[in-house]
C-alpha positions in Angstrom: -145.5 35.5 20.4 -145.1 35.9 16.7 -144.8 39.6 16.8 -142.3 39.6 19.6 -142.7 42.5 22.0 -144.1 44.8 19.3 -147.9 44.9 19.7 -150.0 45.1 16.6 -152.9 47.4 16.0 -156.4 46.0 15.2 -158.5 48.4 13.2 -162.3 48.3 12.7 -163.6 50.5 9.9 -166.4 50.8 7.3 -164.1 48.7 5.1 -163.8 45.8 7.5 -161.2 44.6 10.0 -157.5 44.8 9.5 -154.3 44.1 11.7 -151.4 46.5 11.2 -147.9 46.5 12.7 -145.7 49.5 13.4 -142.3 49.8 11.9 -139.6 52.4 12.7 -138.3 54.1 9.5 -135.6 56.8 10.0 -137.3 59.3 12.4 -140.9 58.3 11.7 -143.0 55.5 13.0 -144.9 54.0 10.1 -147.8 51.5 10.0 -148.1 48.7 7.5 -150.8 45.9 7.2 -149.7 42.6 8.7 -149.3 40.3 5.7 -149.9 37.3 8.0 -153.5 38.4 8.7 -156.3 38.0 6.2 -158.4 41.2 6.3 -162.2 40.9 6.8 -163.9 42.9 4.0 -167.3 43.0 5.7 -168.7 46.6 5.9 -170.9 46.0 9.0 -168.4 45.1 11.7 -169.9 46.1 15.1 -167.2 45.1 17.6 -163.6 44.0 18.0 -161.6 43.0 21.0 -158.2 41.5 22.0 -158.0 39.0 24.9 -156.2 40.3 28.1 -153.1 38.3 27.3 -153.1 39.2 23.6 -153.4 35.5 22.4 -156.8 35.9 20.8 -158.6 38.5 18.6 -162.4 38.4 18.0 -164.7 40.6 16.0 -168.3 40.6 14.9 -168.7 41.2 11.1 -172.5 41.1 10.8 -172.8 37.5 9.8 -170.5 35.6 12.3 -168.2 36.2 15.2 -164.6 35.4 14.1 -162.2 34.1 16.6 -158.5 34.1 15.8 -155.3 33.2 17.7 -151.7 34.4 17.3 -149.4 31.4 16.4 -145.8 31.1 15.3 -146.7 31.5 11.6 -149.1 34.5 12.1 -152.8 34.3 12.7 -155.0 31.1 12.8 -158.8 31.2 12.6 -160.2 29.0 15.4 -163.9 29.3 14.9 -166.7 31.2 13.1 -169.5 31.6 15.7 -173.0 31.8 14.3 -173.9 35.1 16.0 -174.9 37.5 13.2 -176.5 40.1 15.6 -173.7 40.2 18.1 -172.8 43.8 19.0 -170.7 43.4 22.3 -167.7 41.1 22.9 -165.6 40.5 25.9 -163.0 38.0 27.2 -162.7 36.6 30.7 -159.7 37.7 32.8 -157.6 34.7 31.9 -158.7 34.6 28.3 -160.4 31.2 28.7 -163.9 32.3 27.7 -165.4 34.7 25.1 -168.8 36.4 25.8 -171.1 37.8 23.1 -174.3 39.8 23.6 -176.9 40.9 21.1 -180.0 43.0 21.4 -182.9 41.1 23.1 -185.8 40.3 20.7 -189.0 38.2 20.9 -190.2 35.8 18.2 -193.6 36.5 16.6 -196.5 34.9 18.3 -197.6 33.0 15.1 -194.4 30.9 14.9 -193.8 27.6 16.7 -190.5 28.8 18.2 -190.4 29.9 21.8 -191.4 33.5 22.4 -188.0 34.3 24.1 -184.6 33.1 23.1 -181.1 33.6 24.6 -179.0 36.6 23.6 -176.0 36.2 25.9 -173.6 33.4 24.9 -170.3 32.2 26.3 -167.7 30.2 24.3 -164.4 28.5 25.1 -161.7 30.6 23.5 -159.5 27.6 22.6 -162.1 25.8 20.6 -165.1 28.0 20.0 -167.4 25.6 21.9 -170.6 27.1 23.3 -170.8 26.4 27.1 -173.5 28.8 28.3 -176.5 30.8 27.1 -179.1 32.8 28.8 -181.7 35.6 28.3 -180.1 38.9 29.3 -182.4 41.9 28.8 -180.0 44.4 30.4 -178.2 46.6 28.0 -175.8 48.0 30.6 -173.9 45.6 32.9 -174.8 42.8 30.5 -171.5 40.8 31.0 -170.5 38.0 33.3 -168.4 39.2 36.3 -165.4 37.0 37.0 -162.9 36.6 39.8 -159.3 37.0 38.8 -158.7 33.2 38.7 -162.1 32.6 37.0 -163.2 30.3 39.8 -166.3 32.5 40.5 -168.6 34.0 37.9 -171.6 36.2 38.7 -174.3 37.5 36.4 -177.1 40.0 37.2 -180.3 38.9 35.4 -183.4 40.9 36.1 -183.3 41.7 39.8 -181.3 38.6 40.9 -177.5 37.9 40.9 -176.6 34.3 39.9 -173.3 32.8 41.0 -171.4 29.9 39.3 -168.3 28.1 40.5 -165.6 26.8 38.1 -163.2 25.4 40.6 -161.9 21.8 40.6 -165.1 20.6 42.4 -167.5 23.2 41.0 -170.3 22.4 38.6 -169.4 25.2 36.2 -172.3 26.7 34.2 -174.4 23.6 34.7 -175.7 24.8 38.1 -176.4 28.1 40.0 -174.7 27.7 43.4 -175.7 31.0 45.0 -178.4 33.6 44.4 -178.8 37.1 45.7 -182.2 38.8 45.2 -183.7 42.2 45.6 -181.4 43.9 43.1 -183.9 45.3 40.6 -182.3 48.4 39.1 -179.3 47.5 41.3 -175.8 46.4 40.5 -173.1 43.9 41.4 -169.3 43.9 41.2 -166.7 41.1 41.9 -163.4 42.4 43.4 -160.1 41.5 41.8 -157.5 39.9 44.0 -157.1 36.6 45.7 -160.0 34.1 46.0 -162.5 33.9 47.5 -163.3 37.4 46.3 -165.3 40.2 47.9 -168.6 41.0 46.2 -170.0 44.5 46.0 -173.8 44.8 45.9 -175.7 48.0 45.2 -179.4 48.1 46.4 -181.4 51.1 45.4 -183.6 52.7 48.1 -187.4 52.7 47.9 -190.2 54.7 49.4 -187.9 57.3 51.0 -185.4 54.8 52.3 -181.7 55.4 51.5 -179.8 53.5 48.9 -177.1 51.1 50.1 -173.9 49.4 49.0 -172.7 46.4 50.9 -169.6 44.2 50.7 -169.7 40.5 51.2 -167.0 37.9 51.4 -167.9 35.0 49.1 -169.6 32.6 49.8 -171.2 34.4 52.8 -173.9 36.4 51.0 -176.6 36.6 53.6 -178.0 40.1 54.3 -176.7 39.9 57.9 -173.2 39.0 56.9 -171.7 42.1 55.2 -168.1 43.1 56.0 -168.8 46.7 55.1 -171.9 48.9 54.4 -172.5 52.4 53.2 -175.9 54.2 52.8 -176.6 57.3 50.9 -179.5 59.4 49.5 -179.8 61.0 46.1 -178.6 58.1 44.0 -180.3 57.0 40.8 -177.2 55.3 39.5 -174.0 53.9 41.2 -170.7 53.0 39.5 -168.5 50.7 41.5 -164.7 50.9 40.8 -162.2 48.5 42.4 -158.5 49.0 42.5 -156.4 46.2 41.0 -155.7 44.5 44.4 -159.3 44.6 45.5 -158.4 46.6 48.7 -160.5 49.7 47.9 -163.8 50.4 46.2 -165.0 53.9 45.0 -168.7 54.5 44.6 -169.7 57.3 42.2 -173.4 58.1 42.8 -175.4 60.3 40.5 -179.0 61.5 40.1 -180.7 62.3 36.8 -182.1 65.6 38.1 -180.6 68.1 40.5 -183.5 69.3 42.7 -181.4 72.3 43.8 -181.2 73.6 40.2 -177.5 74.1 40.3 -176.7 71.6 37.5 -178.5 70.6 34.4 -176.8 67.2 34.4 -177.9 66.1 37.9 -175.9 65.7 41.1 -172.8 63.5 41.7 -170.9 62.4 44.8 -168.1 60.0 45.6 -167.9 57.5 48.5 -165.1 55.1 49.5 -165.3 51.6 51.1 -162.8 48.9 52.0 -163.2 45.2 52.8 -161.9 46.0 56.3 -165.2 47.8 57.1 -164.1 51.4 56.6 -166.3 53.8 54.6 -166.4 57.5 54.2 -167.4 60.3 51.7 -164.7 61.8 49.5 -164.6 65.5 50.0 -163.8 67.7 47.0 -162.5 71.2 47.1 -164.7 72.8 44.3 -168.3 72.7 43.2 -169.3 71.4 39.8 -169.5 68.1 37.9 -167.2 65.1 38.5 -165.7 64.5 35.1 -163.6 61.4 35.7 -162.3 59.1 38.4 -159.4 56.6 38.0 -157.4 54.3 40.2 -153.6 54.1 39.9 -152.4 50.7 38.7 -150.3 50.6 41.9 -153.6 50.5 43.9 -152.1 53.1 46.4 -153.9 56.2 45.2 -156.7 57.5 42.9 -157.2 60.7 41.0 -160.4 62.8 40.5 -161.0 65.5 37.9 -163.9 67.7 39.0 -165.3 71.3 39.0 -166.2 73.8 36.4 -163.6 74.7 33.8 -160.7 75.1 34.3 -161.2 71.8 36.2 -159.2 70.7 39.2 -157.4 67.4 39.5 -156.6 65.9 42.9 -154.7 62.8 44.1 -156.1 60.9 47.1 -154.5 58.1 49.1 -156.3 55.1 50.6 -157.4 57.2 53.6 -159.1 59.7 51.2 -156.5 62.3 52.3 -155.4 64.8 49.6 -151.8 63.8 48.4 -151.4 66.4 45.6 -153.4 69.1 43.9 -152.6 69.5 40.2 -152.8 73.0 38.7 -156.3 73.8 37.2 -156.6 73.2 33.5 -159.0 72.4 30.7 -159.4 68.6 31.2 -162.2 66.1 31.6 -160.5 62.6 31.5 -157.7 60.6 33.2 -155.5 57.9 31.7 -152.8 56.1 33.7 -150.2 54.0 31.9 -150.0 50.3 33.0 -147.2 50.9 35.4 -148.7 53.9 37.3 -145.7 56.2 36.9 -147.3 58.4 34.3 -150.7 60.0 34.2 -152.3 61.8 31.2 -155.0 64.4 31.5 -157.1 65.0 28.4 -159.6 67.6 27.4 -161.8 65.9 24.8 -165.4 66.1 23.6 -166.4 69.7 23.9 -162.8 70.7 24.6 -160.3 71.0 21.7 -158.0 68.1 22.6 -155.8 69.4 25.4 -153.2 66.8 26.7 -150.9 67.0 29.7 -148.5 64.3 30.8 -147.2 64.2 34.4 -144.4 62.2 36.2 -146.2 61.1 39.3 -143.0 60.2 41.3 -141.7 63.8 41.0 -145.1 65.5 40.6 -143.8 67.2 37.5 -145.5 68.2 34.3 -143.6 66.7 31.4 -145.5 68.1 28.4 -148.6 70.1 27.4 -149.9 70.0 23.8 -153.0 69.6 21.7 -154.3 66.6 19.8 -157.4 68.1 18.1 -160.5 66.0 17.4 -159.4 63.1 19.6 -162.2 60.6 20.3 -160.1 57.7 21.5 -156.9 57.4 23.6 -155.0 54.3 24.7 -151.6 53.8 26.3 -149.0 51.5 24.6 -148.4 48.3 26.7 -144.8 49.5 27.2 -146.1 52.6 29.0 -144.0 55.3 27.3 -146.1 56.1 24.2 -149.8 56.4 23.6 -152.3 56.4 20.7 -154.9 59.0 19.8 -157.5 58.5 17.1 -160.3 60.4 15.4 -163.1 57.9 14.9 -166.7 57.7 13.6 -169.5 58.0 14.4 -168.4 60.8 16.7 -166.5 62.5 13.9 -166.9 61.3 10.3 -164.3 63.5 8.7 -160.5 63.5 8.9 -160.4 60.0 10.6 -157.1 58.6 11.5 -154.7 57.9 14.4 -151.4 59.2 15.8 -148.8 57.8 18.1 -147.2 60.2 20.6 -144.3 60.0 23.1 -145.0 61.1 26.7 -142.7 64.1 26.1 -145.2 65.5 23.5 -143.3 64.4 20.3 -145.4 63.0 17.5 -143.8 59.7 16.4 -146.2 58.7 13.6 -149.6 59.3 12.1 -151.9 57.8 9.5 -154.8 59.5 7.8 -157.6 57.1 7.1 -159.6 57.4 3.9 -163.3 56.9 4.9 -164.7 56.1 8.4 -162.5 54.6 11.0 -164.5 53.1 13.8 -162.0 51.7 16.4 -158.3 51.2 16.9 -156.9 49.0 19.8 -153.4 47.9 20.9 -152.7 44.2 21.3 -152.5 43.4 25.0 -149.7 41.5 26.8 -149.5 39.7 30.2 -148.1 41.6 33.2 -144.3 41.4 33.4 -143.8 41.4 29.6 -142.4 45.0 29.7 -140.1 46.6 32.2 -141.1 49.9 34.0 -140.1 52.7 31.6 -137.6 55.2 32.9 -139.0 58.8 32.9 -136.7 61.7 32.0 -137.1 65.4 31.0 -135.4 64.7 27.6 -137.3 66.0 24.6 -137.7 63.5 21.8 -137.4 64.6 18.2 -140.8 64.1 16.5 -142.4 64.8 13.2 -144.7 67.6 12.1 -148.3 66.6 11.7 -149.7 66.8 8.2 -153.2 67.4 9.6 -154.2 71.1 8.9 -154.2 73.3 12.0 -157.3 75.4 12.7 -156.7 79.0 11.5 -156.0 81.5 14.3 -157.2 84.5 12.2 -160.3 86.2 13.4 -163.5 85.5 11.5 -164.8 88.4 9.4 -168.4 88.2 8.1 -168.7 88.2 4.3 -170.5 91.6 4.3 -167.5 93.2 6.1 -164.6 91.6 4.3 -164.0 94.6 2.1 -164.3 97.1 4.9 -162.2 95.4 7.6 -158.4 95.5 7.8 -156.0 93.6 10.1 -152.9 95.5 11.3 -149.4 93.9 11.6 -150.0 93.5 15.4 -153.2 91.5 14.7 -155.6 94.3 15.6 -158.8 94.3 13.6 -160.0 97.8 12.4 -163.5 98.2 11.2 -163.6 100.8 8.4 -167.4 100.6 8.0 -169.3 103.8 8.8 -171.3 103.9 12.0 -174.5 104.7 10.0 -175.5 102.6 7.0 -175.5 104.4 3.7 -172.5 106.7 4.4 -169.4 106.2 2.3 -166.7 103.8 3.2 -164.0 105.4 5.4 -166.5 108.0 6.9 -165.6 109.0 10.4 -167.6 110.9 12.9 -166.3 114.0 14.7 -165.6 111.9 17.8 -163.5 109.5 15.8 -161.6 112.4 14.1 -160.9 114.0 17.5 -159.7 110.7 18.9 -157.4 110.2 15.9 -155.9 113.7 16.2 -155.3 113.2 19.9 -153.5 109.9 19.3 -151.4 111.4 16.5 -150.4 114.4 18.7 -149.4 112.1 21.5 -147.3 110.0 19.1 -145.6 113.1 17.7 -144.8 114.3 21.3 -143.4 110.9 22.2 -141.2 110.9 19.1 -139.9 114.4 19.8 -139.0 113.4 23.4 -137.1 110.4 22.1 -135.2 112.6 19.6 -134.2 115.1 22.3 -133.0 112.2 24.6 -130.9 110.9 21.7 -129.4 114.3 21.1 -128.5 114.7 24.7 -126.8 111.3 24.7 -124.7 112.4 21.7 -122.4 114.6 23.9 -122.9 118.0 22.2 -122.3 116.9 18.7 -124.0 120.2 17.4 -121.7 122.5 19.4 -119.4 125.2 17.7 -116.0 124.0 16.5 -113.1 125.8 18.5 -110.3 127.6 16.8 -107.1 125.6 16.1 -103.7 126.6 17.4 -102.5 128.0 14.0 -105.3 130.5 13.9 -105.5 133.9 15.6 -106.0 133.4 19.3 -108.7 136.1 19.8 -110.8 135.0 16.8 -113.4 132.4 16.8 -114.0 129.8 14.2 -115.4 131.1 10.9 -119.1 130.2 10.5 -119.8 127.5 7.9 -121.1 128.7 4.5 -124.8 128.6 3.8 -126.2 125.2 2.9 -126.7 124.5 -0.8 -129.8 122.5 -1.9 -129.2 118.9 -2.7 -130.2 119.2 -6.3 -127.6 122.0 -6.9 -124.9 120.0 -5.1 -125.6 117.0 -7.2 -125.4 119.1 -10.4 -122.1 120.6 -9.3 -120.7 117.2 -8.5 -121.6 116.1 -12.0 -119.8 119.0 -13.6 -116.7 118.4 -11.4 -116.6 114.7 -11.9 -113.5 115.0 -14.2 -111.6 117.3 -11.9 -112.0 115.0 -8.8 -113.8 117.8 -6.8 -117.1 117.1 -5.1 -119.5 119.5 -3.5 -120.5 118.7 0.1 -123.8 119.6 1.6 -122.6 123.1 2.5 -121.5 124.0 -1.0 -117.8 123.7 -0.3 -115.7 121.8 -2.9 -113.7 118.8 -1.6 -111.2 116.7 -3.4 -112.0 113.0 -4.0 -109.4 111.0 -2.1 -107.3 108.6 -4.0 -106.8 104.9 -3.1 -109.5 102.7 -1.5 -112.9 104.2 -1.0 -114.3 105.2 2.4 -116.8 102.3 2.1 -113.9 99.9 1.7 -112.2 101.3 4.8 -115.5 101.1 6.8 -116.1 97.5 5.8 -112.6 96.5 6.8 -110.7 93.5 5.4 -112.7 90.7 3.7 -114.4 88.2 6.0 -112.4 85.1 6.8 -113.7 81.6 5.8 -115.6 79.9 8.8 -114.0 76.5 8.1 -111.2 77.3 5.7 -112.8 75.0 3.1 -114.9 76.8 0.4 -116.9 73.7 -0.3 -117.8 73.3 3.4 -118.7 77.0 3.7 -121.0 76.6 0.7 -122.8 73.6 2.3 -123.1 75.4 5.6 -124.7 78.4 3.9 -127.1 76.2 2.1 -128.1 74.4 5.3 -128.7 77.8 7.1 -131.0 78.8 4.2 -133.0 75.6 4.5 -133.3 76.1 8.3 -134.6 79.6 7.7 -137.2 78.3 5.2 -138.2 75.6 7.8 -138.8 78.3 10.4 -141.0 80.2 8.0 -143.0 77.0 7.2 -143.5 76.3 10.9 -144.9 79.8 11.4 -147.3 79.2 8.5 -148.3 75.8 10.0 -149.0 77.5 13.4 -151.2 80.1 11.7 -153.3 77.3 10.2 -152.2 77.7 6.6 -152.4 74.6 4.5 -149.1 73.1 3.5 -148.3 70.7 0.6 -146.7 67.3 1.3 -143.2 68.5 0.1 -143.3 71.3 2.7 -144.2 68.9 5.4 -141.4 66.6 4.4 -139.0 69.6 4.5 -140.1 70.5 8.1 -139.6 66.9 9.2 -136.0 67.1 8.0 -135.0 69.8 10.4 -133.3 67.5 12.9 -131.3 65.8 10.1 -130.1 69.2 8.8 -129.0 70.3 12.2 -127.1 67.1 12.6 -125.3 67.7 9.3 -124.5 71.3 10.3 -122.9 70.1 13.5 -120.8 67.5 11.6 -119.6 70.2 9.2 -118.6 72.6 12.0 -116.7 69.9 13.9 -114.9 68.4 10.9 
């Protein structure tokens, strides 16, 4: 491809559609517009999508659907499809077809045009030629379902599933080769894997009968020919999730209303089926909602996040046995990388952006950090970095995106001016990248310029003059207990409590002083007589102490004679030669490196590192930093490197 193995980023915003490419500059990953791509300046872009192999890029700009292809010289526009109302786009698995869907509308009765007109269209990706159109009123599950080799296509229209064959002898979209009825409010899913594929069909229950999900082996779609069947009650909706190999199917059933009254959001349950005929219910260890379910790309296990916060996360194998229980945490989503050796747990939406990365082979947590205001997350095709973004309409302020390493290091960020609607990585075919090696090494990152939420406690405006915060972070309210009393007024109970606390503090200080005196080894004991004195006489008591002011005055008068008065009033002679301070300090300090210039540089670097430490503390407290301070924080690793070189040299 033109961009090599460096995927581009497609951005959809209120300004239009752009393609950017990442570039590594020093220690920061920067993003620059791709000069080979002509931006679309339309302000009403509704959708954007890359093809699964990354060859094509399509977007709906409010007047047409633009279809581009990556070529040797950059980007080539293949077609402008006349679909001004298109709001959903999707490619087929092999990128041979592009599907567009727009909201269903009816023509006014007074016109000569037909009352209904198609709203689902399929085009050839190579040429932009229209090959199929149909009326599709369903808003959810609107798209065509394909087998992995695109030989079978299935579409659920109304209450009937229509099947088309695109093999060497198949009629393609010209003829419906199979039909499956009785699926009003139901669903259909085509399994990935080798052809002919398995077909999952959900049939809702009526008049007290249970709902049912059946698996068929195409083309045997008769009701008496299922290879597996599972029935269940309490299911208004069923989501069918296949693994990549098509060897396992998870059914997530949900009801709109929980008749037991336990949950406001209804009731959920998980079931498991295989094309071999096995089926069972997936038993969870905790009560509460099911937040997310995801298959590993290896198709050997799946993960479920469930329960009330802190939520649990559990790995299951293909027999629905528990393989591993992750420690509970504030999470509600699961993201596997494309190789299945890393999993990311996120706490987004009503959670403040918690992120955990885990090495699945060792069952070890690699990092835990925060990406506040995240509304979108996607792994890089290489599997070792991922992108988080803050997008509209979920959040209309502080839009932008960031790229992180799985170790938690921030590699690059970009603050978007205006509303950013969507950011997607360019896709690549399987086998383009090798499986990334996972290690515990911490990668050096940059400091985010996004302001951190302040950790200081909120003080109401009416109390801001009457509340003080101690050095330990404790908030003390100085307002009187009764309105109208002067500020600082304390009741008798408060006064007694204060005196009691002060008395206890004084007692503890006295005990500490006594312990220190005992440890001094009798420093306050009497001085024994020397050998030159009379043996039977004790040492003479020291003279009475002289006040400090008198001693200072006497020292001033005796300054010329060299005599000084000590604290006891006795005159002492000022020693000649070096002062006692000079003796205490010892000889001058030796140079660390022997080179004064190097010593000066080392001292300057230490000062900068100390300043960076203070800036980091301010950043963690949520204080706003200017751009020069952020640049200074990002230079920490370079300064440490220079320091090591100076010490070694």
